[in-house]
N, C-alpha and C positions, 0 to 999 in steps of 0.2 A: 288730506295735506297741507301744512305749514306753508306761511308765504315765502319761505325762508329760500332764496336759490341754490341748486344742489347743483354737484357736475355734471349729475347721471342728468339733469335737466337738460342743460345746455349742450353736452352729445348728442342727446336724443332730437334736440331743437336742429341741430347742424345735419344730423341723418335726415329727417322727417323732410329738409329744404331738398337734400339733396335728390331722393325718393320722391319726392310729390305726395308720398302719402304714408295713413301711419302704419298700416297692415304690411308694406314691404318693410317697413323701420323694425317693424316689432318681428316679424320673420326672421331677421336677422339678429337683431338681442336674444331669442325665446322669451320674446313678452306676449302678453296678450295686448291687444290693439287699444282696447278700452286705460292699462296703464299707461300705453305710450300717450294717448290723450290726457290723460288727466296730468302727467309731467309739464304738459307744454301749457296746459290750464291754469298750471299752478305756477309755473315762471312767467306767462302773461299777468298773473295778477299778481305777483312779486312787483314786477315793472309796471303795474297800472298802463299797460299798452299792449292791445291788440297785433301777434305777430305775422297771424297766420289767416287766411282767408279760407275758410270749408268749406267745397263744392261735396257735389253726392259722389263722387270715383277721384277727387284730387283734394289737394290744399296747395296753395299759394300765399307767396309772401306779400303782407301788406309793406308798402313803403317804409316803414318803420320795420319791418321785421329784416328786409333788403339788408339796412344799415346796420341794424345788431347782428348779424350773420357774417358781415365781413368782418368787427370786429373781432365774435366771439371765437370765431374760427382761427383767429391769431394767434388769440389767448390761449384756447386749447393746443394748436400748435407748440408756442412757446413754455405752456406746460407740459407736453410730451417730453419736447428736449430736455427739459431742465431734469423731470425726473428721471429718463435713461440714461443723464451723466450721473447720475446721483448713484441709481442703482448699478452702475460699473459695467465699462466695455464686455466685462468677461463673465457677466452673467450668463445664464444658461438657456436658451430660448424654450419656452414653454407654451401649452396652448392649444388651441385648435388651430392649424392650417387649411384653410378650402383653397381648391387649386381646379380650373376649368380647362379643358384643353378640348382641340380636335380629337375624334377617334384612333384615328391612326396615329397620329402624330405624338398623342398621349400613351398608346399600346406599344408604339418602338421608340419612344424617347425621353417621356417622363417615366411612366412604371415602373422602368429598369432600374430608375437610380433610388425610388426610394428607399429599400431597405438601406443602402447606406447612411442614407440622408436621415435614418430614423435610429441606425445603431449609433451615430454621431451624435445625433440630438434624440435621446429618448423621454423626452420629457413635451416632447412634438406630436400629436397628434393629425394626422393626415386626412381630410375627407377628398376624394380624388373625383370628378365627376368629367366625363369623356361625351360630348356630345358635339356634333358640327353645326348645329342650330346656331344662331344669333342668340346671344344672350346678354342681358344686361346686368352688370358685373355688381353695381351699387343694389339695384331692386333685390338680387339672385345671393347677396350675401356673399363673394366673392373676394378671396383678398388678392389672388394673383390669379390672371385669366390671359392664357397664351392661346393669339390666332395667326394665320398666317397671312397676307395681303396687307392693305391699306388701311390703316384709322382711320374709321368714319367721324368718331366724335372726338374733336378735338378736345372737348373738356376731361377728357380721361387721360392719365398719366400715363405716358408708355417710353417702353424702352426697345428699341430692334436689338435683335438676339443676334441674328445670323440672315445670309441674304439667303432667299432662298430659289433656286433653278429647277425649271421642269426639263425633261425629256420625253421625245414619245419613243416608244418601244415595246418589241414582242417577241415570243418566245422564235429560236433557229425553226421550228417546226412549223409555225407558221409564215415566216420569214421566207424561207425555203420553197412553201408551194403559193404566197402570193405574190412573192417577190418585195423587195427594197426600196419604198419610197425612196427615191432623191430629191425631191421639192415638197415643201406643202401640199402644191396643185395636186401631185400624186397622190393623198390620200384620199382623193373622191371614190377612190376602186380599191377602200380598204375597209374592214369594218371596224369602226374606232369606236370602244368603250368607254362611256362616259357619264359624267360624275354628275348627279342633279339635286344640287341643293334648294332652300328655301329660296333661294332668287332665280330658280330654272338650272335648263340643263347648261352646263358649264362651255364656253367657246375653248378652242386652242390659239393658243397667239404664238405667233413666230416673226422674227424677224433674224436678217444677218448684220454683219457688224458694221454695215453702213446706215440701216434705217430702223426706224421704230417699229415697233410690235404692232404686228395685224392681226386682225382678226379673220380666222380661217373657218367656214363652216364645216365641221364633217358628223356623218353618218355612221349608225350600226345599229346592232340587234339587243342590243343590253344596254340597258341604263342603271345608274343604282345614285344612292346614298352615301353607299357606303364604300370609300377609296378602297380598302383591303378586298372588298368583294372582286371589286373592276381588277387588281391585280390577280388575282386567284383566277377568274377566267384569262388574262393572258399568259398566264404559267399554262393553262390546259390548252393553249394553243387555240383560243375562241378569238382574237384578234390584238387590236393596238391600244395602248394605254399609256 
């Protein structure tokens, strides 16, 4: 590789700085990790400066790398904006769009929209991944990640799509046999079907119009990491969900 600074090397540098390792960037780009490493080395040689500290499992920025990253990121953003303007707003979207969403939400709300979307934009290939596990959008190479809840990583760019409201419900047959709970405290005598994710069993939260949410410990004979399984169990009169 010559010591000429290439646009690809700059983009790879920004992505490696974000992911913290060559492998994640290589996976996103469809390149061998060794190729990514060579591009970064070529960039460092062209600059005559070390940009990254290389550790066994990760890489970190040098002080020079931190300063250079800020300038390069702004320059690439300006270049992309200029390119989009020249290409024209009427140009048709094309390429691979990677979407990640929770299983139940993705099946009910995202999957039904894809046929219409791709009929409108036939040059777009969609890769839809449904999982309830916590994912790193950068490391996994996702373009759009949808999640329900509070965004914990403030370094990510997020947009609120809608408010989410939870209700406790059961089938008419179950409620006729066990009674209708009139307050959260009455849930103690009911079979509550519980979602269990990576952070453990989910608690149920309730509030009235004048108070904040309060946690209520509920119990039942079925837990699952799949929300649709719990809904199906409730439809079979097993409990509340």
